[in-house]
C-alpha positions in Angstrom: -20.4 -38.2 -9.5 -19.7 -37.6 -5.8 -16.0 -38.3 -6.4 -15.8 -36.0 -9.3 -17.4 -33.2 -7.2 -15.0 -33.9 -4.4 -12.0 -33.7 -6.7 -13.2 -30.5 -8.3 -13.6 -29.0 -4.9 -10.1 -30.0 -3.9 -8.7 -28.6 -7.1 -10.4 -25.2 -6.5 -9.2 -25.1 -2.9 -5.6 -25.9 -3.9 -5.7 -23.3 -6.7 -7.0 -20.7 -4.3 -4.3 -21.4 -1.8 -1.6 -21.5 -4.5 -2.8 -18.1 -5.8 -2.4 -16.6 -2.4 1.1 -18.0 -2.0 2.0 -16.7 -5.5 0.8 -13.2 -4.6 2.9 -13.4 -1.4 6.0 -14.6 -3.3 5.6 -11.9 -6.0 5.6 -9.2 -3.4 9.2 -7.8 -3.4 8.9 -6.4 0.1 7.9 -9.9 1.5 10.7 -11.7 -0.4 13.4 -9.2 0.5 12.3 -8.6 4.1 11.4 -12.1 5.2 14.0 -14.6 6.5 15.1 -17.0 3.7 13.7 -20.0 5.6 10.2 -18.4 5.5 10.4 -17.6 1.8 11.6 -21.2 1.1 8.8 -22.6 3.2 6.3 -20.6 1.1 7.9 -22.0 -2.1 7.5 -25.5 -0.7 3.9 -24.9 0.1 3.3 -23.6 -3.4 5.0 -26.7 -4.9 2.9 -28.9 -2.7 -0.3 -27.2 -3.8 0.7 -27.5 -7.5 1.3 -31.2 -7.0 -2.1 -31.6 -5.4 -3.7 -29.8 -8.3 -1.9 -32.0 -10.9 -2.7 -35.3 -9.1 -6.4 -34.4 -8.6 -6.7 -33.2 -12.3 -5.2 -36.5 -13.4 -7.6 -38.5 -11.2 -10.5 -36.4 -12.5 -9.6 -37.1 -16.1 -9.4 -40.8 -15.4 -12.9 -40.7 -13.9 -14.4 -38.9 -16.8 
């Protein structure tokens, strides 16, 4: 039960962070005004968070 709670907390944290990155990347001013390296770094962060969400959801399904 403790592991399930931990995974659920991690998933929520990653979803929250991913949402904030998605908002930033959907902002045309940010994407057009920021250096390409910064935009690419944000895309990498988003992919990382999505990967964390997927892995934790899979582990959660296996525990249930």
